[in-house]
N, C-alpha and C positions, 0 to 999 in steps of 0.2 A: 830258161825254164820251160817256156811254151814248146820250144823245139824238142827238148828232152822228153816232155810228157807225150808229145805226138809220135816221135820216132823211136824212143827207147822203151816207152811204156805202153805203146799201142793205143793211146787215147785219141779218139777221132776228134776233128775240129768241132763238129756239132756237140759232142758230149762234153768237150772242154768248155765250150761256150755255155751250155746248159748249166754246168757245175759253177762256173763263175757267176752267172746270173742268179742262180738259186742261192749261192752263198751271200751275195750282196743283198738281194731283195728279201730273203726269208730269215737269214741269220745275221744280217748286218755286218758282214765280213767283207771289207773292201780290198784287203790285201791277201787273199786266199793263197796265192802262190808263194807267199813268204812264211807261211805257217809250218812249224815242224811236225804238227799232227796231221798234215796232209799226207795221203797214202794213195797208191794205185794198186790195181789188181785186175788182171784180165781186161785191160782197156777201160776200166772204170775209175772215177775219181772218188776217193773216200776221205771222210774227216771223222776223226775220233772226237766225240763231244758228249759230255754228260754220261759217260759210261757206255755209250752206243757207238756203233760205227755207222755213219750216215753215208749213203751213196748219193753224192751230190750230182752225179750225171744222170741220175734217175729220179729227179725231183724230191730228193730227201728220203728215199726209202731206206729203212733200217737194213743194213747188210747182215749177212750171217756171220757174226763175229766169231763164233766157235769154229767155223770152217777156216776162216782166215787166220785165226789165232795160231793154229798149227804151223802155218806157213811163215807168219811173222816171228815165230820163236826161232826160226832158222836163220835169222839175220843177226849178225853181231854188230853192236854199236860201240863207238868210242866214247870217251868221257864228255863229249860235247853233243852227244845224241846224233852223231852222223854215221850212217851205215858204212861199215868198213869191210864186211865179209859176209858171204852167203854160203850156206850149206845146202845145196839143192837136194831134192828127193832123188833117189837112184832110179826108181821106176814108179809107175802108177800105183802099185800095191805096197809101196814102202810104208812102214809103220811110223817112220819119223824119228826113230830112236838112234840110228847110226848117223854119224857125221864124217863120212869117209872122204867125200869130195868136197873141196872148197873152192870158191871163187873170190879172189882178192885182187883188186887192180894193182897191187904192189908186188904181186907174185905172178910170174910167167905172163905178164901183160894182161892179166885178167882172164886167162884161159882156165878152164876147170883142171884142178890138179888133185892128186892124192894128198889128203891132208897130212901135214908134217913131213912129207917127202918132197914136195915141189915138182913131182913128176906129172907131166901132162897126161890126162886120160887118153887124149888123141894119140900120143906117142906110144902108149901101152897097146892100144888097139892096132896101130899100124905095125908094131912089131909082131903081134900075134897074127895078123892078116898075112904077113909074108912067110909064116910058117914056124916062128919060134914058139917054144913051148911055154906054158904058164909058169912052170917051175923055173926055167931059165930066166925069164923076164923077172920073176920075183926075186931070184938070187942076185941078178945085176943091180937091182935097186934096194936090196935089203928089206924087202916087204914080204908079207905072207901071201900065199897063193889066194887066200880068201880076199884080201885087199885088191889083188890084181883082177880077180873075177868080178868084184863089185865096181871097180873102175870101168871094166868093159861093159857091165850091165848099164851103168850111167851113160856111157858114150854111145852105146847102141840105142838107148831110149831117147837121147837128146835130139 
């Protein structure tokens, strides 16, 4: 768990230590890493408690829940509250309504794919980069040109 927090979620060792210390000393939580309400965002360790999102790596500051809520809504959970799929934003100005691209460890080894089609966004971009047209790629995969363009938008922004 420690390794995943540090390598996959970008939490620094000092921030992780601060979070563990704060959780134990101020909140009485000895087993922080086993809690399902533990979250990370931007290298920070967060805990949902009493209707607030507490930034444990910043001495308990209340995080901006409304900002994070938009991101958290793009995670799909299974019946045991385990995250199974992510629908990333396509670009910085994405409104959050489209779920065109999905990331699921059970599909394409966790690579971003066009939702429902299983076609890697990287494959689409590679085909366009060698000169194929959007309409030809769309026809090959049975997708609309709009979906192909959105897959390209995501891949170029990533």
